[in-house]
C-alpha positions as a Python dict, from the first residue, in 0.01 Angstrom:
ca = {
    (1, 'M'): (0, 0, 0),
    (2, 'S'): (33, -241, -289),
    (3, 'G'): (208, -160, -611),
    (4, 'D'): (-116, -82, -795),
    (5, 'G'): (-196, 201, -557),
    (6, 'T'): (-444, 5, -350),
    (7, 'R'): (-441, -71, 17),
    (8, 'S'): (-377, -435, 88),
    (9, 'G'): (-619, -611, 317),
    (10, 'G'): (-630, -904, 551),
    (11, 'P'): (-751, -1251, 469),
    (12, 'D'): (-1107, -1122, 440),
    (13, 'G'): (-1006, -859, 183),
    (14, 'V'): (-1113, -577, 414),
    (15, 'D'): (-891, -315, 574),
    (16, 'R'): (-974, -144, 896),
    (17, 'A'): (-993, 233, 877),
    (18, 'P'): (-728, 457, 1027),
    (19, 'R'): (-835, 673, 1315),
    (20, 'P'): (-1098, 915, 1179),
    (21, 'G'): (-962, 1203, 1387),
    (22, 'G'): (-699, 1258, 1117),
    (23, 'I'): (-953, 1414, 882),
    (24, 'W'): (-1062, 1690, 1119),
    (25, 'S'): (-953, 2048, 1073),
    (26, 'R'): (-1122, 2387, 1096),
    (27, 'E'): (-1189, 2388, 723),
    (28, 'F'): (-1330, 2036, 709),
    (29, 'G'): (-1542, 2115, 1016),
    (30, 'L'): (-1697, 2413, 835),
    (31, 'F'): (-1770, 2207, 525),
    (32, 'F'): (-1905, 1924, 742),
    (33, 'T'): (-2142, 2170, 913),
    (34, 'A'): (-2255, 2322, 584),
    (35, 'R'): (-2347, 1982, 444),
    (36, 'A'): (-2523, 1875, 764),
    (37, 'V'): (-2747, 2181, 797),
    (38, 'A'): (-2835, 2185, 426),
    (39, 'K'): (-2933, 1818, 447),
    (40, 'L'): (-3146, 1896, 753),
    (41, 'G'): (-3356, 2137, 549),
    (42, 'D'): (-3372, 1909, 244),
    (43, 'T'): (-3512, 1619, 447),
    (44, 'M'): (-3779, 1845, 596),
    (45, 'L'): (-3906, 1949, 252),
    (46, 'P'): (-4096, 1630, 149),
    (47, 'V'): (-4299, 1646, 470),
    (48, 'A'): (-4386, 2011, 408),
    (49, 'L'): (-4477, 1951, 44),
    (50, 'A'): (-4690, 1644, 112),
    (51, 'A'): (-4876, 1792, 411),
    (52, 'G'): (-4902, 2141, 263),
    (53, 'L'): (-5031, 2039, -82),
    (54, 'L'): (-5272, 1783, 66),
    (55, 'Q'): (-5401, 2055, 297),
    (56, 'Y'): (-5487, 2271, -6),
    (57, 'G'): (-5671, 1992, -188),
    (58, 'Y'): (-5395, 1850, -408),
    (59, 'G'): (-5321, 1476, -434),
    (60, 'A'): (-5028, 1237, -481),
    (61, 'G'): (-4982, 1340, -843),
    (62, 'A'): (-4934, 1704, -744),
    (63, 'V'): (-4681, 1610, -477),
    (64, 'G'): (-4491, 1406, -735),
    (65, 'L'): (-4492, 1690, -987),
    (66, 'A'): (-4369, 1941, -729),
    (67, 'M'): (-4078, 1713, -640),
    (68, 'A'): (-4010, 1628, -1004),
    (69, 'A'): (-3984, 1996, -1103),
    (70, 'S'): (-3680, 2041, -882),
    (71, 'V'): (-3512, 1713, -975),
    (72, 'A'): (-3574, 1758, -1348),
    (73, 'C'): (-3417, 2104, -1354),
    (74, 'F'): (-3126, 1984, -1146),
    (75, 'A'): (-3061, 1680, -1365),
    (76, 'G'): (-3086, 1884, -1683),
    (77, 'L'): (-2841, 2155, -1576),
    (78, 'V'): (-2590, 1980, -1350),
    (79, 'I'): (-2366, 1883, -1644),
    (80, 'F'): (-2319, 2251, -1726),
    (81, 'G'): (-2264, 2316, -1356),
    (82, 'G'): (-1975, 2068, -1369),
    (83, 'V'): (-1804, 2267, -1643),
    (84, 'F'): (-1850, 2589, -1446),
    (85, 'A'): (-1709, 2422, -1133),
    (86, 'D'): (-1396, 2317, -1323),
    (87, 'R'): (-1351, 2665, -1472),
    (88, 'F'): (-1438, 2893, -1178),
    (89, 'D'): (-1407, 2914, -800),
    (90, 'T'): (-1621, 2629, -666),
    (91, 'R'): (-1665, 2789, -323),
    (92, 'R'): (-1815, 3106, -471),
    (93, 'L'): (-2048, 2901, -692),
    (94, 'M'): (-2171, 2710, -388),
    (95, 'I'): (-2227, 3030, -189),
    (96, 'G'): (-2424, 3182, -478),
    (97, 'A'): (-2635, 2866, -503),
    (98, 'D'): (-2713, 2876, -131),
    (99, 'A'): (-2814, 3243, -154),
    (100, 'T'): (-3050, 3166, -445),
    (101, 'R'): (-3214, 2881, -255),
    (102, 'L'): (-3248, 3100, 53),
    (103, 'L'): (-3455, 3347, -150),
    (104, 'S'): (-3668, 3087, -327),
    (105, 'Q'): (-3757, 2894, -11),
    (106, 'S'): (-3839, 3221, 167),
    (107, 'L'): (-4086, 3294, -113),
    (108, 'A'): (-4242, 2949, -72),
    (109, 'A'): (-4276, 3008, 302),
    (110, 'A'): (-4457, 3337, 235),
    (111, 'M'): (-4699, 3161, -1),
    (112, 'F'): (-4795, 2901, 260),
    (113, 'F'): (-4815, 3160, 538),
    (114, 'T'): (-5058, 3371, 336),
    (115, 'G'): (-5258, 3077, 202),
    (116, 'H'): (-5181, 3165, -162),
    (117, 'V'): (-5068, 2819, -280),
    (118, 'V'): (-5078, 2754, -655),
    (119, 'L'): (-4925, 2431, -786),
    (120, 'W'): (-4748, 2579, -1090),
    (121, 'Q'): (-4586, 2846, -873),
    (122, 'I'): (-4461, 2581, -630),
    (123, 'C'): (-4321, 2391, -928),
    (124, 'V'): (-4141, 2703, -1055),
    (125, 'I'): (-3984, 2755, -712),
    (126, 'G'): (-3875, 2392, -719),
    (127, 'A'): (-3719, 2442, -1061),
    (128, 'V'): (-3521, 2743, -935),
    (129, 'N'): (-3399, 2534, -644),
    (130, 'G'): (-3296, 2261, -885),
    (131, 'A'): (-3100, 2505, -1101),
    (132, 'A'): (-2917, 2641, -796),
    (133, 'S'): (-2839, 2288, -678),
    (134, 'A'): (-2695, 2213, -1024),
    (135, 'L'): (-2434, 2484, -963),
    (136, 'F'): (-2368, 2368, -608),
    (137, 'Q'): (-2338, 1990, -631),
    (138, 'P'): (-2045, 1940, -875),
    (139, 'G'): (-1808, 2134, -648),
    (140, 'V'): (-1870, 1892, -360),
    (141, 'A'): (-1676, 1616, -536),
    (142, 'S'): (-1356, 1816, -572),
    (143, 'T'): (-1385, 1987, -232),
    (144, 'V'): (-1369, 1669, -24),
    (145, 'P'): (-1027, 1550, -158),
    (146, 'R'): (-885, 1902, -106),
    (147, 'L'): (-987, 1905, 260),
    (148, 'A'): (-896, 1549, 365),
    (149, 'D'): (-626, 1300, 271),
    (150, 'D'): (-844, 1005, 375),
    (151, 'V'): (-1126, 1048, 125),
    (152, 'Q'): (-1329, 748, 241),
    (153, 'A'): (-1320, 860, 605),
    (154, 'A'): (-1422, 1211, 503),
    (155, 'N'): (-1711, 1078, 294),
    (156, 'G'): (-1811, 849, 580),
    (157, 'A'): (-1812, 1137, 829),
    (158, 'I'): (-2017, 1358, 594),
    (159, 'R'): (-2257, 1071, 535),
    (160, 'V'): (-2305, 1028, 910),
    (161, 'A'): (-2371, 1402, 947),
    (162, 'E'): (-2619, 1405, 660),
    (163, 'S'): (-2782, 1092, 799),
    (164, 'G'): (-2816, 1250, 1141),
    (165, 'S'): (-2987, 1542, 973),
    (166, 'Q'): (-3213, 1301, 787),
    (167, 'L'): (-3296, 1141, 1120),
    (168, 'A'): (-3393, 1472, 1280),
    (169, 'G'): (-3533, 1661, 981),
    (170, 'P'): (-3855, 1469, 905),
    (171, 'A'): (-3947, 1437, 1272),
    (172, 'V'): (-3898, 1810, 1328),
    (173, 'A'): (-4092, 1887, 1010),
    (174, 'G'): (-4378, 1661, 1120),
    (175, 'L'): (-4401, 1842, 1453),
    (176, 'L'): (-4388, 2185, 1287),
    (177, 'V'): (-4663, 2088, 1044),
    (178, 'A'): (-4878, 1936, 1317),
    (179, 'F'): (-4846, 2221, 1567),
    (180, 'A'): (-4778, 2518, 1338),
    (181, 'S'): (-4795, 2516, 955),
    (182, 'P'): (-4608, 2397, 643),
    (183, 'G'): (-4497, 2757, 594),
    (184, 'L'): (-4281, 2737, 905),
    (185, 'V'): (-4106, 2431, 760),
    (186, 'F'): (-4024, 2625, 441),
    (187, 'A'): (-3895, 2916, 649),
    (188, 'T'): (-3673, 2680, 847),
    (189, 'H'): (-3549, 2526, 523),
    (190, 'A'): (-3450, 2873, 399),
    (191, 'A'): (-3260, 2934, 724),
    (192, 'T'): (-3053, 2619, 671),
    (193, 'Y'): (-2927, 2757, 339),
    (194, 'A'): (-2833, 3081, 513),
    (195, 'L'): (-2623, 2889, 767),
    (196, 'S'): (-2466, 2676, 494),
    (197, 'A'): (-2367, 2989, 299),
    (198, 'L'): (-2214, 3141, 615),
    (199, 'C'): (-2000, 2830, 673),
    (200, 'L'): (-1881, 2839, 312),
    (201, 'L'): (-1801, 3210, 342),
    (202, 'L'): (-1572, 3130, 636),
    (203, 'L'): (-1416, 2832, 456),
    (204, 'R'): (-1067, 2873, 313),
    (205, 'L'): (-984, 2600, 66),
    (206, 'P'): (-617, 2510, 18),
    (207, 'P'): (-486, 2622, -322),
    (208, 'A'): (-533, 2370, -598),
    (209, 'S'): (-225, 2212, -750),
    (210, 'P'): (-135, 2367, -1087),
    (211, 'D'): (-143, 2016, -1238),
    (212, 'S'): (-501, 1967, -1121),
    (213, 'R'): (-634, 2274, -1302),
    (214, 'P'): (-802, 2196, -1633),
    (215, 'A'): (-685, 2364, -1949),
    (216, 'N'): (-927, 2630, -2068),
    (217, 'N'): (-1032, 2489, -2404),
    (218, 'G'): (-1368, 2660, -2427),
    (219, 'F'): (-1700, 2564, -2275),
    (220, 'R'): (-1809, 2324, -2549),
    (221, 'K'): (-1475, 2141, -2566),
    (222, 'D'): (-1465, 2110, -2188),
    (223, 'L'): (-1814, 1962, -2198),
    (224, 'V'): (-1715, 1712, -2467),
    (225, 'Q'): (-1396, 1617, -2283),
    (226, 'G'): (-1597, 1543, -1971),
    (227, 'W'): (-1825, 1314, -2169),
    (228, 'R'): (-1528, 1129, -2323),
    (229, 'E'): (-1371, 1078, -1983),
    (230, 'F'): (-1705, 953, -1851),
    (231, 'R'): (-1777, 703, -2125),
    (232, 'S'): (-1420, 567, -2120),
    (233, 'R'): (-1483, 417, -1775),
    (234, 'T'): (-1710, 115, -1803),
    (235, 'W'): (-1771, 96, -1428),
    (236, 'L'): (-1903, 455, -1433),
    (237, 'W'): (-2152, 435, -1717),
    (238, 'A'): (-2261, 85, -1620),
    (239, 'V'): (-2359, 201, -1271),
    (240, 'I'): (-2540, 506, -1409),
    (241, 'S'): (-2731, 292, -1659),
    (242, 'V'): (-2854, 63, -1383),
    (243, 'W'): (-2933, 366, -1168),
    (244, 'C'): (-3165, 505, -1435),
    (245, 'V'): (-3373, 188, -1409),
    (246, 'L'): (-3372, 215, -1029),
    (247, 'M'): (-3492, 575, -1045),
    (248, 'I'): (-3784, 495, -1278),
    (249, 'G'): (-3896, 175, -1113),
    (250, 'A'): (-3821, 221, -744),
    (251, 'S'): (-3659, 528, -592),
    (252, 'G'): (-3838, 793, -799),
    (253, 'P'): (-4196, 676, -732),
    (254, 'A'): (-4119, 572, -374),
    (255, 'V'): (-4056, 922, -236),
    (256, 'P'): (-4390, 1087, -323),
    (257, 'L'): (-4594, 767, -283),
    (258, 'I'): (-4454, 685, 60),
    (259, 'A'): (-4496, 1046, 172),
    (260, 'T'): (-4859, 1049, 58),
    (261, 'Q'): (-4951, 696, 171),
    (262, 'V'): (-4811, 724, 521),
    (263, 'T'): (-4940, 1080, 570),
    (264, 'Q'): (-5293, 984, 462),
    (265, 'E'): (-5308, 663, 666),
    (266, 'H'): (-5115, 758, 978),
    (267, 'G'): (-5065, 1137, 973),
    (268, 'P'): (-4763, 1364, 919),
    (269, 'R'): (-4601, 1271, 1250),
    (270, 'A'): (-4600, 903, 1152),
    (271, 'Y'): (-4435, 990, 821),
    (272, 'G'): (-4178, 1189, 1012),
    (273, 'L'): (-4103, 883, 1228),
    (274, 'V'): (-4074, 652, 926),
    (275, 'N'): (-3841, 892, 746),
    (276, 'S'): (-3639, 938, 1063),
    (277, 'A'): (-3596, 561, 1084),
    (278, 'L'): (-3454, 576, 733),
    (279, 'G'): (-3217, 844, 861),
    (280, 'A'): (-3116, 629, 1159),
    (281, 'G'): (-3029, 349, 919),
    (282, 'T'): (-2815, 579, 708),
    (283, 'V'): (-2625, 683, 1022),
    (284, 'I'): (-2549, 317, 1088),
    (285, 'G'): (-2443, 262, 728),
    (286, 'G'): (-2213, 564, 741),
    (287, 'L'): (-2052, 442, 1063),
    (288, 'I'): (-1992, 101, 908),
    (289, 'A'): (-1835, 271, 606),
    (290, 'L'): (-1598, 456, 841),
    (291, 'R'): (-1466, 123, 970),
    (292, 'L'): (-1468, -118, 675),
    (293, 'R'): (-1242, -59, 376),
    (294, 'P'): (-1319, -329, 119),
    (295, 'R'): (-1065, -375, -156),
    (296, 'R'): (-1344, -395, -413),
    (297, 'M'): (-1563, -111, -299),
    (298, 'L'): (-1838, -127, -558),
    (299, 'R'): (-1888, -499, -508),
    (300, 'A'): (-1935, -444, -135),
    (301, 'G'): (-2165, -150, -201),
    (302, 'S'): (-2376, -349, -447),
    (303, 'L'): (-2429, -624, -191),
    (304, 'A'): (-2543, -363, 61),
    (305, 'L'): (-2782, -214, -195),
    (306, 'F'): (-3008, -521, -176),
    (307, 'A'): (-3126, -391, 162),
    (308, 'F'): (-3269, -77, 1),
    (309, 'A'): (-3553, -289, -141),
    (310, 'L'): (-3714, -270, 202),
    (311, 'F'): (-3773, 106, 168),
    (312, 'P'): (-4067, 79, -73),
    (313, 'A'): (-4156, -280, 15),
    (314, 'A'): (-4215, -220, 387),
    (315, 'V'): (-4474, 47, 313),
    (316, 'G'): (-4621, -144, 19),
    (317, 'A'): (-4671, -451, 237),
    (318, 'G'): (-4903, -252, 462),
    (319, 'L'): (-4697, -298, 777),
    (320, 'G'): (-4770, -92, 1086),
    (321, 'V'): (-4559, 208, 1175),
    (322, 'P'): (-4302, 2, 1377),
    (323, 'G'): (-4263, -245, 1087),
    (324, 'M'): (-4219, 34, 834),
    (325, 'M'): (-3963, 199, 1059),
    (326, 'A'): (-3762, -125, 1088),
    (327, 'G'): (-3764, -184, 712),
    (328, 'C'): (-3662, 175, 639),
    (329, 'A'): (-3379, 158, 893),
    (330, 'I'): (-3229, -148, 721),
    (331, 'A'): (-3281, 13, 380),
    (332, 'G'): (-3109, 331, 493),
    (333, 'A'): (-2804, 142, 617),
    (334, 'G'): (-2764, -34, 282),
    (335, 'M'): (-2805, 281, 74),
    (336, 'S'): (-2570, 481, 297),
    (337, 'F'): (-2292, 222, 272),
    (338, 'W'): (-2334, 213, -105),
    (339, 'G'): (-2322, 593, -116),
    (340, 'V'): (-1984, 613, 61),
    (341, 'M'): (-1836, 337, -156),
    (342, 'W'): (-1958, 507, -474),
    (343, 'A'): (-1856, 864, -382),
    (344, 'T'): (-1509, 750, -274),
    (345, 'S'): (-1463, 546, -593),
    (346, 'V'): (-1547, 845, -812),
    (347, 'Q'): (-1331, 1087, -612),
    (348, 'T'): (-1027, 857, -610),
    (349, 'Q'): (-1045, 691, -952),
    (350, 'V'): (-1106, 1005, -1162),
    (351, 'P'): (-831, 1263, -1241),
    (352, 'R'): (-872, 1590, -1053),
    (353, 'D'): (-877, 1812, -1361),
    (354, 'V'): (-1200, 1650, -1485),
    (355, 'L'): (-1347, 1543, -1150),
    (356, 'N'): (-1619, 1810, -1131),
    (357, 'R'): (-1737, 1734, -1483),
    (358, 'I'): (-1732, 1358, -1427),
    (359, 'H'): (-1922, 1406, -1101),
    (360, 'A'): (-2175, 1620, -1288),
    (361, 'Y'): (-2230, 1346, -1547),
    (362, 'D'): (-2257, 1098, -1260),
    (363, 'V'): (-2520, 1305, -1079),
    (364, 'A'): (-2711, 1389, -1397),
    (365, 'G'): (-2719, 1027, -1507),
    (366, 'S'): (-2814, 906, -1162),
    (367, 'L'): (-3105, 1148, -1133),
    (368, 'A'): (-3209, 1185, -1497),
    (369, 'M'): (-3490, 934, -1464),
    (370, 'A'): (-3601, 1036, -1114),
    (371, 'P'): (-3843, 1303, -1244),
    (372, 'V'): (-3991, 1042, -1478),
    (373, 'G'): (-4046, 805, -1187),
    (374, 'Q'): (-4189, 1081, -969),
    (375, 'A'): (-4419, 1215, -1241),
    (376, 'L'): (-4547, 862, -1315),
    (377, 'A'): (-4601, 788, -947),
    (378, 'G'): (-4953, 931, -935),
    (379, 'P'): (-5084, 771, -1258),
    (380, 'A'): (-4926, 436, -1169),
    (381, 'A'): (-5082, 445, -823),
    (382, 'D'): (-5422, 527, -975),
    (383, 'A'): (-5392, 240, -1223),
    (384, 'F'): (-5243, -34, -1004),
    (385, 'G'): (-5275, 88, -647),
    (386, 'T'): (-5009, 257, -436),
    (387, 'R'): (-4911, -57, -247),
    (388, 'H'): (-4862, -262, -562),
    (389, 'V'): (-4640, 7, -713),
    (390, 'L'): (-4428, 17, -396),
    (391, 'L'): (-4395, -363, -384),
    (392, 'A'): (-4287, -359, -749),
    (393, 'G'): (-4027, -96, -652),
    (394, 'G'): (-3878, -338, -402),
    (395, 'A'): (-3848, -605, -672),
    (396, 'V'): (-3686, -358, -912),
    (397, 'T'): (-3427, -271, -646),
    (398, 'V'): (-3329, -638, -607),
    (399, 'V'): (-3290, -674, -985),
    (400, 'C'): (-3076, -359, -1007),
    (401, 'A'): (-2841, -469, -728),
    (402, 'A'): (-2798, -806, -898),
    (403, 'A'): (-2730, -632, -1230),
    (404, 'L'): (-2447, -428, -1075),
    (405, 'L'): (-2281, -746, -948),
    (406, 'A'): (-2315, -902, -1294),
    (407, 'V'): (-2088, -635, -1454),
    (408, 'P'): (-1720, -739, -1424),
    (409, 'A'): (-1593, -378, -1438),
    (410, 'V'): (-1813, -288, -1141),
    (411, 'R'): (-1759, -586, -912),
    (412, 'G'): (-1388, -607, -995),
    (413, 'L'): (-1289, -238, -952),
    (414, 'V'): (-999, -221, -707),
    (415, 'R'): (-981, 71, -465),
    (416, 'A'): (-740, 360, -512),
    (417, 'D'): (-675, 580, -210),
    (418, 'A'): (-551, 888, -396),
    (419, 'P'): (-697, 1041, -714),
    (420, 'P'): (-473, 1084, -1020),
    (421, 'V'): (-380, 1448, -1071),
    (422, 'R'): (-442, 1495, -1442),
    (423, 'S'): (-620, 1303, -1713),
    (424, 'L'): (-394, 1154, -1975),
    (425, 'P'): (-460, 1234, -2341),
    (426, 'T'): (-494, 941, -2575),
    (427, 'P'): (-153, 899, -2746),
    (428, 'A'): (-151, 967, -3117),
    (429, 'R'): (-111, 657, -3328),
    (430, 'R'): (225, 644, -3507),
    (431, 'P'): (226, 572, -3879),
    (432, 'A'): (345, 224, -3964),
    (433, 'R'): (694, 183, -4105),
    (434, 'P'): (734, 60, -4462),
    (435, 'G'): (716, -316, -4475),
    (436, 'T'): (534, -350, -4144),
    (437, 'R'): (171, -389, -4041),
}
């Protein structure tokens, strides 16, 4: 460990990870399981929405709006969720969020089972899910450092679990849609939230350090303090700014357009295979992140992000199913590696007493433009063609990765393996003495 709190590396600037077995405990295992099963349901949902809405006569624009309703509500409320997570018991907030999503997805399943599918009602259910997720997500950031000393290894393990779920989820959803109905996928999704809530009920978090607890200054002041802490870190707001462009131009439109394009041309099972290939790539990226410990994490992650351009480009290029699967696998590996580098940087560079709020601003900023991209997906595809929009998304991804590397604060950020306990107030400026400047 060097004097600046970073882990020194070899000649290549990369450290090898310690044995990952050190992160495992009963509590981390429960949290690991909760994240894995919830991700399994989440990755099944796009297949169910695309196939189910197309079955009832809706098009790509409707699929995009249904997805955007959830993301927009989530992005709009997650900042407030961060304040709640810093002020209240994060485990109870997450359990309540899971219970809410269990009920809403059960209602969606009933609608598809009975054949009473109305777009605005599906959008309202999505908005409720987004609001519940806004209460759930901020607590994830502070939970990981409390359960594991090696934050990067813990994030890498969770990423592998979520990626394994992403690998299995779309394929299972495609089979359920093909041989049963979209309603069964929604019912299965609801069951994953029930299992996640059960794991969190059994979880016993270690007590937080008194120094890591934020002072109760009132909701508004806590919100403002979180914003000040966020904007004081150039590497944070620079990444979020670039991510907004990525959401509008690439990632946001890609999800509904790829789901619709592949489903229409090759069927729901083919889309399940393509999405599963993306999941297989994210497993590989997570495993690589378990082993490699670059000294400048965001620089390494930005280089890996170039590979994500293949996610929209492989489908936009009109490749066959094997070609799309190969491109998505490479894209998934790049995005997964970036995800571990980014999550670990936030969790180890930000003081614990503002971590949930900072993470909320991070998530809100990252996803704020996703609903815009998803809502514009249908009109853009109508105007320019789906394949052209997806190819443009690949180009936007390359530009965004290059932009991250162009910011000195991003590419030069040096790793820190333990988060600071408390944020430091800005010292008051002393009045100048007579005769001095």
